[in-house]
C-alpha positions in Angstrom: 72.0 120.7 170.7 73.9 123.8 169.8 71.2 126.3 170.4 69.5 125.0 173.6 70.9 127.7 175.8 69.9 130.5 173.4 66.4 129.2 172.7 65.8 128.4 176.4 66.9 132.0 177.3 64.6 133.4 174.7 61.6 131.2 175.6 62.0 132.2 179.2 61.6 135.8 178.1 58.4 134.9 176.3 56.9 133.2 179.4 58.1 135.7 181.9 55.7 137.8 184.0 54.0 140.7 182.3 55.1 143.0 185.1 57.7 145.5 183.9 60.1 147.5 186.1 59.6 150.9 184.5 62.0 153.8 184.8 61.3 156.0 187.8 62.5 159.3 186.3 60.1 162.0 185.3 58.9 161.9 181.7 60.2 164.5 179.2 57.4 166.6 177.7 57.5 166.1 173.9 54.8 168.7 173.1 55.2 170.5 169.8 57.9 168.1 168.5 57.9 165.9 165.4 59.4 162.5 165.8 60.8 161.0 162.5 60.8 157.2 162.7 63.0 155.9 159.9 62.4 152.5 158.4 65.1 151.2 156.0 62.7 149.5 153.6 60.1 150.5 151.1 56.6 151.6 152.3 55.0 148.3 151.2 56.6 145.7 153.5 56.0 144.3 157.0 58.3 146.8 158.7 56.2 149.7 157.2 53.0 148.1 158.5 54.7 147.6 161.9 55.8 151.2 162.3 52.6 152.6 160.9 50.6 150.6 163.5 52.7 151.8 166.4 53.2 155.5 165.3 49.7 156.9 166.2 49.7 154.8 169.4 53.1 156.3 170.3 52.0 159.8 169.6 49.0 159.3 172.0 51.2 157.7 174.7 54.1 160.2 174.7 53.8 163.2 177.0 52.6 166.2 175.0 51.3 164.0 172.1 54.0 164.9 169.6 53.6 164.1 165.9 55.2 160.7 164.9 56.0 160.5 161.2 57.2 157.2 159.6 59.8 157.8 156.9 61.3 155.3 154.5 64.9 154.9 153.4 65.2 151.7 151.4 68.5 150.6 149.8 71.2 147.9 150.1 68.8 145.6 151.9 68.4 148.1 154.8 72.1 148.7 155.4 71.8 152.1 153.8 69.3 153.3 156.4 71.2 151.6 159.3 74.5 153.2 158.3 72.7 156.5 158.2 71.2 156.0 161.7 74.7 155.1 163.0 75.8 158.6 162.2 72.9 160.4 163.8 73.9 162.5 166.8 72.4 162.1 170.3 69.2 164.1 170.3 65.9 164.8 172.0 63.9 161.8 170.9 62.9 163.3 167.5 65.0 160.6 165.6 64.0 157.0 165.8 65.0 153.9 163.8 63.3 150.6 163.2 65.3 147.5 162.3 64.4 144.0 161.3 66.0 140.7 160.6 67.2 141.9 157.3 69.2 144.5 159.2 70.4 142.1 161.8 71.7 139.4 159.4 74.3 141.4 157.5 75.6 142.5 160.9 75.8 138.9 162.1 77.5 137.7 158.9 80.1 140.5 158.7 78.7 141.9 155.5 81.3 144.5 154.3 78.6 147.1 153.7 77.7 147.2 157.4 79.0 150.3 159.1 76.6 150.2 162.1 77.0 148.8 165.6 73.9 147.6 167.4 75.7 148.0 170.8 75.8 151.7 170.3 72.0 152.1 169.9 69.3 152.3 172.6 66.5 149.8 172.1 63.2 150.9 173.6 60.8 148.3 172.2 60.9 145.0 170.3 58.4 142.7 168.9 58.4 139.2 167.5 56.9 138.1 164.2 56.4 135.0 162.1 56.6 134.3 158.4 54.4 132.5 155.8 55.6 131.0 152.6 53.1 130.6 149.8 52.9 129.3 146.2 51.1 130.2 143.0 47.9 128.2 142.3 49.6 125.8 139.8 52.3 124.7 142.3 49.8 124.9 145.2 47.6 122.3 143.6 50.6 119.9 143.9 51.4 120.7 147.5 50.3 117.9 149.8 52.1 118.9 153.0 55.4 117.8 151.6 57.7 119.2 148.9 58.0 115.9 147.1 55.7 117.0 144.3 57.4 120.4 144.0 60.9 119.3 143.2 60.5 119.3 139.4 59.3 122.9 139.3 61.5 125.9 138.8 60.3 128.7 141.0 61.1 132.4 140.8 61.5 134.5 144.0 62.0 138.2 144.6 64.9 138.4 147.1 66.1 141.4 149.1 69.6 140.1 149.2 71.5 136.9 150.0 72.6 138.1 153.5 69.2 139.5 154.4 66.3 137.9 156.2 65.5 136.1 152.9 68.2 133.6 153.7 65.7 131.9 156.1 63.3 130.9 153.3 66.1 130.4 150.8 67.8 127.8 153.0 64.5 126.2 153.9 63.6 125.7 150.2 67.0 124.3 149.5 66.8 121.9 152.4 63.4 120.7 150.9 65.1 120.0 147.6 63.2 122.7 145.7 64.7 124.6 142.7 64.2 128.3 143.4 65.8 131.0 141.2 66.4 134.3 143.1 65.9 137.7 141.6 68.1 139.7 143.9 67.9 143.4 144.9 64.3 144.2 145.7 63.8 146.9 148.3 61.4 145.2 150.6 59.1 142.2 150.9 56.2 144.3 149.8 58.0 144.5 146.4 58.4 140.7 146.4 54.6 140.4 146.9 54.1 142.7 143.9 56.3 140.5 141.8 54.2 137.5 142.9 50.9 139.3 142.1 52.1 140.2 138.6 53.3 136.7 137.9 57.0 137.7 137.8 57.5 135.5 140.9 55.9 132.1 141.5 56.8 131.7 145.2 56.9 134.2 148.0 57.1 134.7 151.7 56.0 137.6 154.0 56.4 138.4 157.6 53.1 138.1 159.5 52.1 141.7 159.2 52.7 141.7 155.5 50.9 138.5 155.0 47.9 139.6 157.1 47.6 142.9 155.3 48.2 141.8 151.7 48.9 138.2 151.0 45.9 136.8 152.8 43.8 138.6 150.3 45.6 136.7 147.5 44.8 133.4 149.3 41.2 134.4 149.7 40.9 135.2 146.0 42.5 131.9 145.0 45.6 133.6 143.7 48.0 132.0 146.2 48.2 128.8 148.3 49.8 128.8 151.8 52.7 126.4 152.1 54.1 126.7 155.6 55.1 129.1 158.4 58.5 129.2 160.0 56.9 128.4 163.3 57.3 129.7 166.8 59.6 128.9 169.8 58.0 127.2 172.8 59.1 127.3 176.4 61.6 124.5 175.9 63.1 125.9 172.7 61.3 123.7 170.3 59.6 124.9 167.1 55.8 124.7 167.3 53.0 126.1 165.2 52.8 129.8 164.8 50.0 131.1 167.1 48.8 133.5 164.4 48.5 130.7 161.9 47.8 127.6 163.9 46.2 125.7 161.0 49.4 126.0 158.8 52.2 123.5 159.1 55.6 124.7 160.1 58.7 124.3 158.0 59.8 121.6 160.5 56.6 119.6 159.8 57.0 119.9 156.0 60.7 119.0 156.2 60.0 116.0 158.4 57.4 114.8 155.7 59.7 115.5 152.7 62.1 112.9 151.3 65.7 113.9 152.0 65.0 116.8 154.3 66.4 116.4 157.8 65.5 118.3 161.0 68.8 117.5 162.7 72.4 118.1 161.6 74.4 121.1 160.5 71.9 122.5 158.0 69.0 122.3 160.4 71.0 123.8 163.3 72.1 126.7 161.1 68.6 127.3 159.8 67.1 127.2 163.3 69.8 129.6 164.7 69.1 132.2 162.1 65.3 131.7 162.4 65.7 132.4 166.2 67.8 135.5 165.5 65.5 136.8 162.8 62.0 136.2 163.9 61.1 135.9 167.6 62.9 139.3 168.2 62.4 140.5 164.7 61.5 144.2 164.8 63.2 146.7 167.2 62.7 150.4 167.8 65.9 152.4 168.7 67.0 155.9 169.8 70.5 157.0 168.7 73.6 156.5 170.7 74.1 159.0 173.5 70.4 159.9 173.8 69.8 161.2 177.4 68.5 158.7 179.8 65.4 160.7 180.7 64.4 160.7 177.0 65.0 157.0 176.7 62.9 156.4 179.8 60.1 158.5 178.4 59.9 156.3 175.3 60.1 153.1 177.4 57.2 154.4 179.6 55.2 155.3 176.5 55.6 151.9 174.9 54.6 150.3 178.3 51.4 152.4 178.2 50.7 151.1 174.7 51.2 147.5 175.8 48.9 148.1 178.9 46.0 149.3 176.8 42.9 147.2 177.2 42.5 147.0 173.4 46.2 146.5 172.5 46.2 142.7 172.3 43.2 142.7 170.0 44.5 145.5 167.8 48.0 144.0 167.6 46.8 140.5 166.8 44.7 141.8 163.9 47.5 144.0 162.3 50.7 142.3 163.4 49.8 138.8 164.6 49.9 137.2 168.0 53.5 137.8 169.2 55.2 139.2 172.3 56.2 142.8 172.8 59.3 143.6 174.8 60.1 146.9 176.6 63.1 148.3 178.4 65.4 145.6 179.8 63.4 143.0 178.0 64.0 144.8 174.7 67.7 144.7 175.4 67.5 141.0 176.0 65.5 140.6 172.7 68.3 142.6 170.9 70.9 140.2 172.4 69.0 137.2 171.0 68.6 138.9 167.6 72.3 139.6 167.2 73.7 136.3 168.5 74.3 133.1 166.6 76.9 130.3 167.2 80.1 130.3 165.4 79.2 127.0 163.7 75.9 128.3 162.4 77.5 131.4 161.1 80.3 129.4 159.3 77.7 127.1 157.8 75.7 130.0 156.4 78.8 131.8 155.1 79.9 128.7 153.2 76.4 128.2 151.9 76.1 131.8 150.7 79.3 131.4 148.8 78.3 128.1 147.2 74.8 129.2 146.3 75.0 132.9 145.7 78.6 133.6 145.1 78.8 135.9 148.1 82.2 135.6 149.7 82.2 137.0 153.3 85.6 135.5 154.2 87.5 138.1 152.3 
């Protein structure tokens, strides 16, 4: 298998001891400062919910209890905000940035709009997430754990961009033999959910935080029907059920049960590679290149305090889902997993994007 080494490495990080070797330097007092945490999406998506969850906890954990403000800079599927962050000078910790898989994928695929370099940035915290795909009630009534009864339906989906995180659901639905028409250019998954709510879209997916906060209410009201999750990675690198949604089948289960869908071969290997890059280490918090080490250490220590809170696991599970949180060296490892795919997986996806979306990344 192409991705055994990567998935084993990642799985080992999940099951590693919770003990963290924290920086020994004295923390920097942040009293009186305002930290602007920029999210390159709209204020309605999963990244917004992630940052808004951590912001007050970070304010409480940092020395001097500075104000932490979440700002939004949507555009170009998050590359606008990432390009902006790349140009930010080294500072005193008052500038932060939050990326997601939709920022990672253009970087991995060589999107010409990318002018940022992850290796320049300083990761201080990372978290995993999952994703849930769901259908409108009409299609949901036909869903029986397979996509066999969905293949004669034309679905509409609000898509952030062909090279963004949305390529994971897009490729999955194609592998299932479904006919999904993509409305490209929305500014975040929250806007995709709004399209679904209004009836403009008939199929949608949300990362776990977005699903828990908004889409679950649609399901409870009978306005949406869950289809599948993308799953989670176990200690041997296999896809298993998402711990936040243990009653939902994974894409692998639905694929195995659907005529013509294969969980081996080039398409599956490519899908799994980008799933691993996009979800288990999906959201990362950064300080700019050149930030002094004592400031970096101060943020690492603060996030460690957050993780050590007696109520953190409960709070996080309710708002974000049941996923690991990485700090310091582990955050750097998570970043490496999030920005690494094999050459064969990358080539497959590049060819697929050209054939299905007319996006030519070989120029």
